[in-house]
Every structure is written in structure tokens, then in C-alpha cells.
C-alpha positions in Angstrom: -0.2 0.1 -0.1 1.2 3.3 -0.8 0.4 6.1 1.8 0.1 9.7 1.9 0.9 11.4 5.3 -0.8 14.8 5.6 0.6 16.4 8.8 4.0 15.4 9.8 4.2 16.0 13.6 4.6 13.2 16.3 1.5 11.3 15.0 2.7 11.5 11.3 6.2 10.3 12.2 4.8 7.4 14.1 2.4 6.4 11.3 5.3 6.6 8.9 7.3 4.1 11.1 4.5 1.8 11.5 3.7 1.9 7.7 7.4 1.1 6.8 7.8 -1.6 9.5 4.7 -3.2 7.8 6.1 -3.4 4.5 4.0 -0.4 3.2 5.5 2.6 1.5 5.0 6.5 1.9 4.1 8.1 -1.5 3.6 11.7 -0.2 4.6 13.5 3.0 2.7 17.0 3.5 3.7 19.5 6.3 3.5 23.2 6.7 6.9 23.6 4.7 5.4 21.9 1.5 1.6 22.5 2.1 1.5 23.6 -1.6 2.3 20.2 -2.7 -1.3 18.9 -1.7 -3.1 18.7 -4.7 -4.9 16.2 -6.8 -1.8 14.9 -8.9 0.3 14.5 -5.9 -2.5 12.4 -3.8 -3.2 10.3 -6.9 0.2 8.6 -6.3 -1.1 7.1 -3.0 -3.7 4.3 -2.4 -4.7 5.9 1.0 -4.2 9.4 2.8 -3.9 9.7 6.6 -4.8 13.1 7.8 -2.9 14.3 11.3 -3.2 18.0 10.8 -5.1 20.8 12.9 -8.9 20.9 12.9 -8.5 24.2 11.2 -7.1 22.7 8.1 -8.3 19.1 8.1 -11.6 19.9 6.5 -10.1 21.5 3.5 -7.4 18.6 3.3 -10.2 15.9 3.2 -12.2 17.7 0.7 -9.2 17.7 -1.5 -8.8 14.1 -0.8 -12.4 13.4 -1.8 -12.0 15.7 -5.1 -9.2 13.6 -6.0 -10.9 10.3 -5.4 -13.9 11.6 -7.5 -11.6 12.6 -10.5 -9.6 9.6 -10.7 -12.2 7.0 -10.3 
């Protein structure tokens, strides 16, 4: 499974570690430094997106993920 991690704080780092330990890969990591990379083309590289940001940004991130799913399926 290829995962996108949106939010790379404590939880994002832990999730990445677990994914890699279980043989999965991380296709995309989004944090405040590269938030502009959160787009449909980049999300389409992942099988799943795991969202660990703040409540103020989570809604928009989830909407982006839903739009990506609808555009590519």
C-alpha cells in the first residue's frame, strides 16, 4: 500500500514508522513547509491518505482528498 501522510508531527512520524515496518511505502508527506504540494496529482500517487493536521486545516484537506478520488475513479 502506498500512503500519503498529511501532517508530519508526532503522529505523522509514528504512522510513517509503522507503515514502513509493515512493508508499506510512503508516497507523499505533507507538512507546513510543503503544503502547496497537497494537490490532486500528488494525492493520486497514493492508495490512501492519512490526515493528522489541525482541525482548522483538516476539513479542506479531506475535501481535496475526496475531490481527487472523484476525479480519478
